[in-house]
Every structure is written in C-alpha cells, then in structure tokens.
C-alpha positions in Angstrom: 142.5 159.7 -63.7 141.7 156.4 -65.3 143.1 153.2 -63.7 145.0 151.0 -66.3 143.1 147.8 -67.3 146.2 145.7 -66.4 146.2 147.1 -62.8 142.4 146.2 -62.4 143.2 142.7 -63.7 146.0 142.2 -61.2 144.0 143.6 -58.3 141.1 141.1 -58.7 143.0 137.9 -57.9 144.7 139.7 -55.0 141.4 140.9 -53.6 140.0 137.3 -53.9 143.0 135.8 -52.0 142.6 138.5 -49.3 138.9 137.6 -49.0 139.6 133.9 -48.8 142.1 134.6 -46.2 139.8 136.4 -44.0 137.2 133.8 -44.4 139.7 131.1 -43.5 140.8 133.0 -40.4 137.3 133.4 -39.3 136.5 129.8 -39.8 139.6 128.6 -38.0 138.4 130.4 -34.8 135.7 127.7 -34.5 138.1 124.8 -35.1 139.2 124.4 -31.5 142.8 124.3 -30.1 144.3 122.3 -27.3 145.5 124.9 -24.9 146.7 122.3 -22.2 150.5 122.5 -22.2 151.1 120.1 -19.2 154.6 118.6 -19.1 154.4 114.9 -20.2 157.8 113.8 -19.1 157.8 110.2 -18.1 154.6 109.3 -20.1 154.6 106.9 -22.9 152.4 107.6 -25.9 151.9 105.1 -28.8 150.6 106.4 -32.1 149.8 104.2 -35.1 150.6 106.0 -38.3 152.8 108.5 -36.8 155.0 109.0 -39.7 152.9 111.5 -41.7 149.8 113.8 -41.7 147.8 114.1 -38.5 149.8 111.4 -36.8 153.0 113.3 -37.3 151.6 116.6 -36.1 150.2 114.9 -33.1 153.7 113.4 -32.3 155.3 116.8 -32.7 152.8 118.2 -30.2 153.6 115.5 -27.7 157.3 115.8 -28.0 157.0 119.5 -27.4 155.5 118.4 -24.2 158.4 116.1 -23.2 156.5 112.9 -23.9 158.1 109.6 -25.0 156.5 108.7 -28.3 156.4 105.4 -30.1 156.0 105.7 -33.7 154.1 102.5 -34.7 154.3 102.6 -38.5 154.1 100.1 -41.5 157.1 101.7 -43.1 160.0 101.8 -40.6 162.2 103.8 -42.9 159.4 106.5 -43.1 159.2 106.4 -39.4 162.9 107.1 -38.9 162.6 109.9 -41.4 159.8 111.5 -39.5 161.8 111.3 -36.3 164.7 113.0 -38.0 162.5 115.8 -39.3 161.2 116.4 -35.8 164.7 116.4 -34.3 165.8 119.0 -36.7 163.3 121.3 -35.2 163.1 120.0 -31.6 166.5 118.6 -30.9 165.6 118.1 -27.3 162.4 116.8 -25.7 160.9 113.4 -25.3 162.3 110.1 -26.5 161.2 109.1 -30.0 161.0 105.4 -30.8 160.3 103.9 -34.3 158.6 100.6 -34.4 157.4 98.5 -37.3 153.6 97.7 -37.3 151.4 96.6 -40.3 147.7 96.8 -39.2 146.8 94.8 -42.3 148.5 91.7 -40.7 147.5 90.1 -37.5 150.9 88.5 -37.3 152.6 91.9 -37.5 150.3 93.1 -34.8 151.2 90.2 -32.5 155.0 90.5 -33.1 154.7 94.4 -32.4 152.9 93.7 -29.1 155.4 91.1 -28.1 158.2 93.6 -28.4 156.1 96.3 -26.6 155.5 93.9 -23.8 159.1 93.1 -23.4 160.3 96.8 -23.6 157.5 98.8 -21.9 156.0 97.9 -18.6 153.1 100.5 -19.2 151.5 102.6 -21.9 149.9 105.9 -20.7 148.1 106.7 -23.9 147.3 104.7 -27.0 146.3 106.8 -30.1 144.8 104.6 -32.7 145.3 107.0 -35.6 146.4 105.1 -38.6 143.8 104.6 -41.5 143.5 104.0 -45.2 141.1 105.2 -47.9 141.2 103.0 -51.1 138.7 103.0 -54.0 136.4 100.0 -53.6 137.0 99.2 -57.2 140.5 98.1 -56.3 139.2 95.4 -54.0 142.1 95.7 -51.8 142.4 93.2 -48.9 144.5 92.6 -45.7 146.9 89.6 -45.2 143.9 87.6 -43.7 141.6 88.5 -46.7 139.6 91.3 -45.0 138.3 94.2 -47.0 141.0 96.8 -46.5 138.9 99.4 -44.6 137.4 96.8 -42.3 140.8 95.1 -41.8 143.0 98.1 -41.2 140.9 100.8 -39.9 138.8 98.6 -37.5 140.0 95.1 -37.0 143.6 96.0 -36.8 143.1 98.6 -34.1 140.5 96.4 -32.3 143.1 93.5 -32.0 146.0 95.9 -31.1 144.0 97.7 -28.4 142.8 94.4 -26.9 146.4 93.1 -26.6 147.7 96.1 -25.0 145.0 96.4 -22.2 147.4 95.2 -19.5 149.9 97.9 -20.3 147.3 100.7 -20.3 145.8 99.4 -17.0 149.2 99.5 -15.4 149.5 103.2 -16.3 146.1 104.2 -14.8 144.9 106.8 -15.2 145.6 106.2 -18.9 143.7 106.9 -22.2 142.7 105.3 -25.5 142.1 107.7 -28.2 140.3 106.4 -31.3 140.4 108.6 -34.4 137.1 108.3 -36.2 135.3 110.8 -38.3 132.0 112.4 -38.7 131.7 110.5 -41.9 130.7 107.7 -39.5 127.2 109.3 -39.9 127.1 108.0 -43.5 127.9 104.5 -42.5 125.5 101.6 -42.8 126.5 98.3 -41.4 125.4 95.1 -43.1 126.5 92.2 -40.7 125.9 89.8 -43.5 128.4 91.6 -45.8 130.8 93.4 -43.7 133.5 92.8 -46.3 131.2 94.7 -48.8 131.4 92.2 -51.6 128.2 93.5 -53.1 129.3 97.2 -52.9 132.7 96.3 -54.4 131.2 94.5 -57.4 129.1 97.4 -58.0 132.1 99.8 -57.8 133.9 97.6 -60.3 131.2 98.1 -62.7 131.1 101.8 -62.1 127.7 101.6 -60.5 128.6 103.6 -57.2 130.1 107.1 -56.8 133.7 107.3 -56.1 133.1 110.3 -53.8 131.2 108.3 -51.3 133.5 105.4 -50.1 131.2 103.1 -47.9 134.2 101.2 -46.9 135.7 104.2 -45.2 132.5 105.4 -43.7 131.6 102.1 -42.3 135.1 101.7 -40.7 134.7 105.0 -39.1 131.2 104.0 -37.7 133.0 100.8 -36.4 135.6 103.1 -34.7 132.9 105.0 -33.0 131.1 101.8 -31.8 134.3 100.4 -30.7 135.2 103.3 -28.6 131.7 103.3 -27.0 131.8 99.5 -26.2 135.3 99.7 -25.0 134.6 102.5 -22.7 131.8 100.5 -21.0 134.0 97.4 -20.7 136.7 99.5 -19.1 134.6 101.5 -16.8 136.2 102.0 -13.4 139.4 100.5 -14.5 141.2 103.9 -14.9 141.4 103.7 -18.5 139.4 106.4 -20.3 138.4 105.9 -24.1 137.6 108.7 -26.4 136.6 108.9 -30.0 137.3 112.0 -32.1 137.1 113.5 -35.5 140.0 115.7 -36.6 137.7 117.4 -39.2 138.0 118.0 -42.8 141.8 118.0 -43.3 144.4 118.5 -46.1 146.5 115.3 -45.9 147.5 112.6 -48.2 144.7 110.2 -46.9 142.6 110.6 -50.0 145.4 110.4 -52.5 144.0 107.4 -54.3 140.7 109.4 -55.2 142.4 112.8 -56.0 143.7 113.7 -59.5 145.9 116.6 -60.5 143.0 118.7 -61.7 141.1 118.3 -58.4 143.8 120.4 -56.7 143.0 123.3 -59.1 139.3 123.0 -58.8 139.3 122.5 -55.0 142.1 125.1 -54.1 139.5 127.7 -53.1 137.5 125.2 -51.1 140.7 123.9 -49.4 141.8 127.4 -48.4 138.5 128.2 -47.0 137.2 125.0 -45.3 140.2 122.5 -45.0 142.2 122.3 -41.9 146.0 121.6 -42.1 147.4 118.5 -40.6 148.6 120.4 -37.6 144.9 122.0 -37.1 143.4 118.5 -37.4 145.7 117.1 -34.7 144.5 119.6 -32.0 141.4 117.5 -31.0 143.6 114.3 -30.9 146.1 116.0 -28.6 143.2 117.5 -26.5 141.8 113.9 -26.1 145.3 112.5 -25.4 146.3 115.0 -22.7 143.8 117.5 -21.4 142.9 116.8 -17.7 139.6 118.5 -18.1 138.0 115.5 -19.6 139.5 112.8 -17.4 136.7 110.4 -16.4 134.5 111.4 -19.3 134.9 108.1 -20.9 132.9 107.0 -24.0 132.6 110.6 -25.4 133.1 111.7 -29.1 134.9 115.0 -29.6 135.5 117.4 -32.5 137.1 120.9 -32.3 138.1 120.1 -28.8 134.7 119.8 -27.5 132.0 117.1 -27.2 130.2 116.3 -30.5 126.7 115.1 -30.6 126.5 112.6 -33.6 123.5 112.6 -35.8 123.9 108.8 -36.1 121.5 106.9 -34.1 123.7 104.6 -32.2 122.2 101.2 -31.3 123.3 99.1 -28.3 122.3 96.0 -30.1 124.3 96.9 -33.1 127.2 97.9 -30.8 127.2 94.6 -29.1 126.8 92.6 -32.3 129.8 94.4 -33.9 132.1 93.8 -30.9 131.1 90.0 -30.8 131.6 89.6 -34.6 134.9 91.5 -34.4 136.1 88.9 -31.7 135.1 86.1 -33.9 136.8 87.5 -37.0 140.0 88.0 -35.1 139.9 84.5 -33.6 139.0 82.9 -36.9 141.8 85.1 -38.7 139.7 85.1 -41.9 136.5 86.4 -43.2 133.5 84.3 -41.9 
C-alpha cells in the first residue's frame, strides 16, 4: 500500500521536531542543576536586575526556599510587576522587596545603598546579575560618561559591592555572586582605551562585526577579574566570592542585535543549544546557596561545577584593573 505524499510531507517536520527534542534533552543533562534545597528563611538576598530573565528565575528559586529577596531594578514598575507575577504562583514564601537601582548612575547607586544601610543590618548574599548588551555603533554611555558596558556591567557592580561590604561582613558566612560569562575568554583589555573609543568609531563605520561585541566581552572579563581580586581581598573575612556563567540562554539580553528573521533562522539552534532562563539560573542559585562550595572563594562556575577558563589570567592585569576602577569611581568620569 502506498503512503500518500501529503502524509510523508507532514511526517518529516514532526520527525525533525522529535529529533531536536531528543537532542535537547540529551544536552540538558550536562547543563547542571542546583539540587540543594535548603530552607533560606531569615536570609536576605539582593539581586540586581531581578525583574526579568535569569535574574527573575533566580529570584523565583530563592523565594521557593523562603528567602527574603530584594529586587534591585532600574525600573521600579517592572520590579513590582515581577513580584506580582511570582506571588500569583507562590502566594507564600519569602518577603519580596522592590527597590530602584540604576547601575548607569553613581548617584543612584549611592542613594540605593543609603536606603539599604538604613533598612537592612546585613545582606547574606549579593548577586550581581544585571547586565546590558548594546551595539557599539550606538555609542551609549552612563550618566558619568563611561562606555555603557564598562559603566554598567563592571563599574556599577564594582561600586555597589564595595559600598555594601559592611552589610555582607555582618552576615558572615555570606556570599557575593558575580554573573560573568565564558565570553570573557574573548575579551582584550586596553588600559589606554577602556571606553573603547577606537572600537566604537570602527563600529560606526561598519568596520567591525556586530556579532562580536568587544564591549560586552571585555565587561565579562572585568567581572571575572573583579571576582578574583575581591575574593583575595576578603579572604578570611567570612565573605566568599564566586564568578559564574549561566550559559548560552534564550533571554532578551541580546534584543538590540536580534532581528525578526533571526528568530526563524536560529530556531533549531535555540531548541538544541540554548538554555531557558530558568536553566541558566541554576548555576547562580548553586553559587548563592549550596553549602558544598563554602570556603572555595575565587572560583569560576558553569553548569553547577568549577570551570577552567582558557583565558590566561594575569595578576598584574588584575591589580591594574582594580586600581583603575577605583580611580574611575573616585573621579566619577572617564580619565
């Protein structure tokens, strides 16, 4: 008996989808999952950028564990909407607190920290999650005039963390989780041009690929260096510092560089290789809560296990970045 052609045509896409589903399931087994489910009642977690994507999923996981979570977000309305979304699913659990924080403004950071110090004696875990990816050709800057990736992804968190160290030390043993990326391995720091003026001018002229955003890669390298240097400075203080990579996740982080047709072209790739925001949050939750890594400060994690970077970290480069970051924050403008 012959099978009708239309039945064959219908079966092909179904078979492809099934195959993609099996591949995704097989790959997801390697992505890692935080299995620690310790009750976090009485502990305070502060998450930057907690209103969407990986930050939101991290908050959900912590609320399920009864933690108090501070949503430090640029848009307070979106922070409140995110909290309402969580409460629809989890009507009970830890306290959820929306607070306004714009990492692109030192004044906003200072105002935020002033409120935190007034209302919270200690912070158990600080999760530096917020980040931006903006095409270099847009030449976007922070309020102080820093290149946006340098200013938000690195300097904003650098300043915020240093201002909150007393609260973190009071909660000892406490943690700082710095969300970096394995894209740090593509970073290349030029201390004479951290604001990437040369690269930005090339981008404006169409001389560099939009697919490789050096600003973002550099900021993720700075995150990794920051975590390493901070871990050393806080050694024996009771505050552990971890850097982590959530993995290749399907979120709105790259919304500036994705066009509608990319969604069609990349759909099979996304289904097979990209994590959901929830899957990406697993390593962050692991670094923030799992007692198995307590004391292993300064490590880099991916897929809920230690990750050995291919980047050749340099102590001189690490120290120089820390010193320049302090100078930039103090000067409040690009040097």
